[in-house]
N, C-alpha and C positions, 0 to 999 in steps of 0.2 A: 724842139726848142727848149719848151716850158722845163725841160728835165734837166737842160745845160746850161740854164738861167740858174737853178737854186743848185748845180753842182758849183757853179762858180761863187755864189752867196754863201757858202759851208766850206770853200776852198781850206780857209785857214782853221777849222777845226776836224777836217777830214783827214788835212796830211800830217795834223798831229798824232790822232788816233790812230793810224794808218802805220807812223813812225812805231808807237807802242804795240801794236798788234803782229809789227816784222818782229820785233826783240823779243814778244814773248813766243811769238813761234819757232825760236831759236830750241826750246824746249817743249818735245813730244816721246811720248810713249803710246804705247799699244798693247792689249794683251786681250785674247778672243778663243770663245766658245771650242769647246774640239768639237772632233765629228764623232758622233755614239750611234749607234743601232736603233731605229728609230720604226716603231710597228705602225700599222695602217693609220691609226688615228692621228698621227705625229708626236706621241709621246713618247718618253724615254723607255727603251725597252729593259730587258733585264740582264744584258750585256754588255761587255766595253768593246769595240771595236779597236784593231792597233790602226794606229796613225801611220804611214807613210809618207816620206818626203816628197813633195809635190813642186812643181815650178809655177808661181800666179802670176799669169800675163798680166802688162800693163795696161792689157786694151781695155779701157774703163767704159762703162754705159755714159752715155752720152745724156741721158736724162736726168742724172745726179751729177752733170756740171756744175760747182761753185757752190753746190747746196750743201747745207749744217743742217743735218737731222740723225736722230735716234731712233733704230729700228729694233724694237721690245719684240719678239715672236712668241711660237705658241707655248715651247717649254716653261717660259717665264711667267706668262699669263696663267698657266695653268696647274703653277706649280700647289696650290690651296684653294678648294673649292670656296672658301669663305671669304675670301679675297674679293674685293671689290676692284676697280679701275681706279681707285683713289690711294688704294693700297699698292699697288704695285708700280704706280707715277713715284709714289714714293720711295721704294726701293731700289727701284731702278731708273731712274732718271735723275738731272738738274731743277727739277721743277721744284716752289714749293706747294704742298698740300696747304689748304686754309681748312682745316677740319676742326666745326663745331662738338666733334666726338663720334663715339663707336656709331654705326647708322643714323647721323645726321649729316648735314648740307658740308660739302667736300668740295671745294675746287679748287682750279690750278690756274696757278702763276707763273709766266714766265718771265726771266730774265728779270725779276722787279716791278714788273706792270701788274696790272690787274686781271683780277678774273674775266673779266668783258672783254679783255684785250688779247683772249685764248679761242682760238676759233675749231669748232670740233665738226669733224664729218665724217658720215658712217656710210661706207662703201660709194664716198663721192657725194654723197648728200650732206648739207648743214644741218647741224640739230641743236646750234644753239637757240636758246629760248628766245621769241620775238618778245617776250613781255621786258626779260631782265637781260638777256644779253650773251646768259652766262650755259656753263654745264654743270649739273651737277653729277660728279662720279658715283658717288656712293650708290647709284640707283642704276648701276652698270655691271652686271658680273663679269668679271675676267673670264669666266669661262665661256663668255657666250663672244669674246671676241678673238679671232685668229691669229690675229698681228696689227700691231700699233705702230705707227712710226707720227716719230716728234720732228716738226718742222721748227727751226727756231729762227727767231729773226727775220731776216729780210727773205729767206727761204720761204716764210707761209706765203708769200704772194703767189708761188707756183702753184697753191692749193685754192685760195681763194684769196679775196679784198679783207681788212678788217681786224686781223691779226698783227697787233703792234707789238706786241709777245714772241707769239708764236701759234700754229697749228699743231693740231694732231688729227692725223687721219685714223678711222677704226675699221677694221678690215672683217671680213668670214671669207674664208677660202674653200673652194670644191676639192673632192678627193677622186678625183678620175684616176682610174686604176686598169690595165690593159687584160685582168684577170676576167672570167665570164660573170660578171656579178656577183659581187663579195658585200656581205652583210656585218654591220654591226652593232655592238651594245655595249651601254658603259651607264652602271650605276655606281652613285659614290654617296656614301652616306657619314654625316658628321656629326659628331656628339661630343660639347662642349661646355665651360663654365658658363656660368650665368644662366641657367637652363638656354642654353644655345641648342640648335637643331639646324644640322644645314644638309638639302638632297639634290640629288642632281642625277638628271637621266637623261641618256641620248640612245638614239638610233641614226644609224648612216647605211646608207645603200649605195654603192657607184659601181660603173660596168666603164667602157671606155668613150660610151656619150652620155651617160647620165651619172648625176652624183645628186643626192640630197639629205641633208641631214635636218633633225628635229630635236631640239634642244628643252628641256624642262627642268626648271630649279625653286626651290623652296627655302627660305629661310625664316626662323622663328625664336625669336628668344623674350626673354625675362628683362636681359640687359639692366639685372638691378646689383652692379656689381658696387663693391666697398670701397670707399676711398677717405684720406685726413682731408680735413676741409680744412686748410691755409687762412681760407678768407674770414673763419671766425675763431673766436679763443672762447674758453668758457675759463668760470675763476672760480674755484672753491675757497668757501669762508669759514672761518672757524666762528665760536659762539660770539665773539664778539664782533663780528662784520667783517674782520679783516681778514685779506685773501692770502691766502696762507699757499696758492698752487693755481697753476693757468695751464692748460691744455689747449691744443686742438682736437676737436672731436673728428669720430668715426661717423660717419653717416653714409646712405645710401642712393645709387642715377635713381633717382623717383620718377616715374613716368618716362621710363627709357624705353618702353618696348617697343615691338619691330614685328612686323610681319611682309615679307616680301617674296611675290611671285613672279618666273619669269618665262615667257614661251616665243620661242624663235623656230622658224621653218624656212628651210631654203634650199631651193630648185633649181641645178643648171641640165644644161642641154647643149651638147656642142657635136656639130656634122662635120664631113669629111672637106667641106668649103669654107672654112674658117667663120663659122659663124656660132656664136653661143648664146643662148639664149639666159636669162637669170631671173628667178622671183624669189622675193626675199619679205618675210613679214615677222616683225617683233612687238610683241604684248608685252607691259610691264604691270604688275597692281603693288601699290606700296600702302600700309597702316601704319604709322610710326606714332608712337607717343614722342614729344619734345619734352627731354629732363630738365628739372627744376636747375636754376643757376645754383652754384655755391653760396649764394650770399641771398637766398629765397629762406623763409622763414614760414611762411605756408604749409598748411594742411595739406596735402595730397589727396586725402581722400575728399576736400570740396572742391575740388577744383578738374577742369576737363582741359588738358594742351594737347592737340592732336591734330595730324596733317595725314592725311590721305591724296595718294597722288595715282593717276594713271596715264600709261605710255604705249602709244601704238605708233610703228615706225613699218613704212610697207614701201617697196623701190624691184621696179619692173625694168631690165636691161636690153640690152643685144648689141652686141660687140661681133664686129665684121674684121678680118685678120688677113692681110696678104704678107708680100716679102716686102715691099714696099708703104704698107698704107693700114693705119686700122682708124677704124669709123665705130665711136661708141654714141650709143642713146639711152640715158635714163628719164624715169618720168619715176615719180613718189610722193608720197603725200604722209605726213604726221600730222597726231591728233594727242595732245596734253588735258588733261583735266585736273586742275590744283583746287583742293578746300583746305581750309585750316579751321579750327574751331576753337575758340579760348572761352571757357564758361566758368560761371561759380555756382554751386548748389550751398543753399542757406534754408534752414527750414523748409525742407520739400520742394524748394522753389527753386528754378536754375535760370541764371541771368546770363545773358551773350555779353562778353567784353569783346571779342573779334568774333564775326561769321562771314570770312571769306571766300569767295569762289573767282575761279578764272577759267578759260576754255579759251584755249587758240590750237588753231588750224595752219598747217603751211602745207600747199600745191607746189612740186617742183618738179621741173625741166630742164634737160640739160643735154649739151649734144655737143661733142669733141673729137675732132680730126687731125690725128697726128699723120704725119709724110715727111718720109726720106725719100728726097730723090737723087743722091748721091751719098755715097757713103761717109764722106764729112760733114753734112748738113741735116740736120732735122727740123721739122718747122709744124708748128702746134698752134692750132685754133681751138677756140672752148667758149661756149657762151650758154647761158643760164637763166631761166627766170623763176622767181620768186613768187606767189601769191601767199602773203600773211593775213590773218583774222585776227584780232584777238575780243573778248569780250569778257568783261571783270568789273565786278559788284562785291560791295560789301555792305551787310545790312543789319551790322554791330548799331545799338543809339550812338555810338561814340565814333561815328566815324563821319568826317566833314566833306560833302560832294558827293557829287555822283561819278562815279568811273564810265568807265568807255566802251564803245562796240562800233571799236574800227577796221578797217582794212589797210592793207600799204603794199604795195608791188614794188618787186627791185629785180633789176635786170644786170646783169655783168658778163660781160666779155673781154676776150685776153687773146692775144698772139704774141708769140714766142717763135725765135730761130736760135738753134744751136748748130756752132760752126766749128769746126776742129780744124785747122789750117796744119796743123802736124799732130802725130801721135801724142806727142806730149801737151799741147795748149786746145782750151775749149773754152770757147767764148759764147756765153749765153745772154741774150738781151730780153726783156717782155715787156710788154705796156698792157695793161687791164686796165679797165675805166668801168662806173658802175650808177645807176639810175635810183635812189630809193624815192618814190612817189615820183616827185615832178623834178626833186634836184639833182643834178648831174654833177658829181662828184669830180676834180680835177684828174686827169689821167694818171695812173699810180705806174711810174715807170721801176725798173730793176736791171740790174746787169749783175751778173755774174760770172767769174774766171777761175778756172782750172787747170791746173799745172802740174805735170808729174816733174819733181826736182829728182827723184832719185828712183829705179826701176825694180833694182832688186828687192830694195824694200817696200816697192808700191809709195812711197814716201810722198803724198801730194801736196801742194799750195792751195789753199782757197781763200778766194776774197768775194766780197757781196755789198750790195747797197742798193737802196730804195728810197722810195717814198711811199707813205701807207695811210690810209681814212678808218676811221671807226664811226659811221653812225648813228645817229642815238637811238637806242632802243624806245617800243613803243611804251615803257613806264615813265622813261625820261620825259618822253614828250607831254604826253596824256594823263599820265596818274593823278589822281583829284583823292587830297588834294596836293598840289607842289607841284604835278606836271608843268614844265618848261616848254610850251610851243618853240621860240624864238632858239634854244639850243644850235650849236653849231658843232659841224662834227668835230673830231680829233684828230690832230694831224701828227704823223710821225716821219722822221726822218733816219734811217737808223743805220749802218756799215758795219761789217766784222770780216776779219779776217780768222786763219788758222790754217793747221796743218794735219793730216791724218797720216796714218800708214797700217802696213798686216805684212807680219813673218809668220812662215810655217815651215818647220823642218819637222825631222822623222819622228819624233815624238813629243814635241811642245808647237804651241801657236800663240801667236799676241798680236794685237790689234788696238788701235786708241786714237784720239784726237786730242788737239788743245786749242782753245778758240778765244779770241779778244773780240768784245764787241762797244760801237758807243750808239747810244740813240737819245733823240731828243722827242718829246710827245709835248707838244702844244694843244690849249682848249682841251685840256684834263678834265672831265666830267665828275664833278663832285657833289654828293649831294649834303647840305649841311644846315643847321635850322633857319629860320628866320624871324623876322621880330612878329608876324603875325602868330606861332606859336608851334609850328608845323615844320618838317623839312623839303627842300625846293633845289633841285639842283642848278648847275650853272655850269661854266669854262670860267673855270680860277685859276686853275693849275699849269705850270709849265714844270714838267718832270726830267731831268736829268738822267738816263741810264747808262751804266759802264759797269766792266769786269769782263770776266773770264770763266769760260765752261770746259774743263776735263772729262776726259773717259779712260779707264782701263781695262783691259780684260785681258787674263793670261789662263793656257790650261796647260797642263803637262801632265804625262802618259807614263811615269818609269817604271812600270811592268803593265801587262796583259790583261792585269785585274784590276788595276789599280788608278784611278784618273781623277787629279785634282783641277778644280777651274776657280777663279779668283777672277773679280771683276768689282770696279769701284768707281765711281763718279764723284767730281767736285765742282763747285762754283763758289764764286764771288761777285755778288750784286750791291753796289754801290747804287741807290736810288733816289735819286736827291730831289726834293721842292726847290723849285729855280723862278715860282711863280709874284708876284708881286704882293706885297703886305696886304693882309684886307684892312688891317687898322693898324695903328701904334702898339696895342697888345700881342699882333699877331707876331709867334715866333717860331712858326715852321720853315722861313726862310733857310735854306742851306741844311735842312734837317732830312734825317730819312724818315721813307714813308710808313706808315703806321703798318707795323705787322708783316712786313718786309724782313726776312733775315738777312743782314750783312754775308754770311759764309754757313755752307750746307753742304752735306757729304754724306757717302753712303756705300758699305761695301757688301758683298757677297761672296761669301766661302763655302764649296761644296769638296767631298770629300767620298767618292765613289770606289767600294768595294764590291765588286760583283753584282749581286743582288742587294746591296746594303748602301744608302745613300746619306750621309749626316750633312747637314747646312747648318750655316752660322750668317746672322744677316744683322748690319748695325747702320743707324740710321742718326744724323746729328744736326742740327738746326741751333745759331746761335742766338743772342737774345736778340727779342725782336719789342721794339715799342708799340706803348698801345695811344699814344698822345703824337700830335703833329709837332710838338715841341719837344719831343724825346726828353721827357722829364724823369728823370730817376730819383725824386726825391721824396717819392712817395710807394709806398708797394704795386699799387696799382698800375703804376706810370710803366712798367715793363713787365716782359714775361721773361723768367730765366731761362737760360739756353738747355737742351737737354737731350740724350744721348740713348737712343731706344734699340735695345738687342730681342732678337728674336732668334729660335733655333728647332729644327725639326728631325726625324728620326725616319727612315723608310725601309721598308723591307717589300721586295716584289719577288713574288715567285709563278713563275708558267707554267702550265701542263698543259695539254696538249690540244685544247681549243681554246682556252680561258686563263686567263691572268687574274691574280688576287693580289691587290698590294694593300699595305698598314701603313698608318705614318701617323704620328705624335707629334703636334706639334706644341712650341713654348713660346707664347705673344709678350711681351715686357719681361725676359727672363729674370733682368735686375730689378725689378717689382719698381720702376722710376716714378716718381711721384712728376706729373708735367703736364701743364694745358697750352694747346695753340692759341687757344681763343681764351681771353680774357673771361673767369668763371665758370668757364665749363670745361669740369672735371673727367682728363680722361681714365681707362679702366686702367688697373695692375695688372699686377702675374697674373696670365689667366690660361687655359689649357684645353685642349680640342684633339681626339682621336680621331683619323679617318679612314674608311675601310674602302675599296673599290674594284670592284668585277669588271672584267673587260672580255667580251668575246670577240 
């Protein structure tokens, strides 16, 4: 009933936006990666298989009914050892990655929302920081993920609550094989610019019942790249003191070093009775110097600005599958230890400016039941319990107040039903609820519709709508000074519509989608300075997000030795502040949110010839404002648009039991000078060479 009342309240806006969505849906395209032979590890082999004409059945999976999602497979994830998940999401999705530089904080923003509006799971367990509510993707090596699925807008509700912009599911996969015990070893070594060294080692074993994988990676770099500092200007004067020449100096990225270590072990076992057991452990350690800003004038030898972080994620699961039912039970534990030290040394005396420590732990229990009583009906029930505990403190002499040592219980419950009355139409309804400590959120309803418009093209119309909530983080509520225990949950209402299709003929294939969306978020939590001299969060904003997203992929095999594939993504995301003015001088009303690009796009094109592969990647972000008023009258009020190009050339040679691959990569091919965040310079042109052995 609550859902019906809310829909009635929003009827006028929904009608208008659905008309827009339907009009936009008249244009769609799609392009898809070709089938190539793969090795046991799931990587591209050294021969190209011929493509044969096939008929794609229109019988669609009910679990995907009405859902807008993007899947990034292992071939894309493992294209470059040096890539983190932030690099992959930048190059292969419509998300905006807000990065402070190489090996520094990188967060993902869906559809013009904030990083805390993106929920992230790892094999079904939420890994967002209970303190900050975000995930730093620079700490997640792409080689440690076998599949990444992006759920856009309302589709995130099928995964979890709180994803007002969307959700990301990171997964590892077993490698069961019919062979009688098969071993695999992979070692990759990378050497690149700025004294950068990357190493990856993986051991695998699999048979019909067991699958085991051990992964170890290490990355190190001095990261002292040069850049032209456009935030400074040097004047040259003559003997009379007159300025005869001015120029922007060339400086180096001071204190940007990093050491990252990651270890992952996963083991799977299955029997002949539909049972599968799994155990996963992932440990990460990172030591990073935080680079100086381009406006800093201090001497780096007198300062220490360092960030250390440890992450431990563990998970055990049991799945039981029959012809009509699947039961899944999971238990997990995560631990995060963050240390930040900022100090100065003068006359051999060290003084702490910031000495911060925080420790967070999360226990996770989850159960999920899928049941299909009939061919056209699919039911799902899922429940989970999380207990978060955070201990945070800062012993620097400049810190005000005592931080917190608190725990919070979170309970989540969801039911859904998918009904296919005809082979062309599928309806998916869902109801989700959550309890944070003692606060019960209003139930979260969602509705998804999936209709096949034209079978030969697999042309499908999708539409969805939902109401969603995001509860304040522990820092929002309790951080000292500034925490606000009276904060209300952020409330969002969104809907989208779009089309997708896929085609395949004898030597080419294509797929793609186009979707339009409209979203309103009330009680947006924003940290702003108060009259007491420190920052404090409050529910100050109402934000209207709307726009469209498009994806195209195409593959063409003109000859058995040649293969060409192209993929592209584009997004148009106005994100407008509609909140009441704070005072008469507030010029933020009706303006684009800070650091949210209005337009973004990326392109990846590869040419394969036998054992050779040439790849070009291109990324574009439009101008971003650094002020709520979108002021462009001074140089720091906005960040210029930029275009980024990368290129790589790879050669693979297969011997009897061993495969050798050599790859050269040029990042920022055209040497573009750009920043993603104000005063945080990015590296210019750089090079890295990789050698890989597989057994």
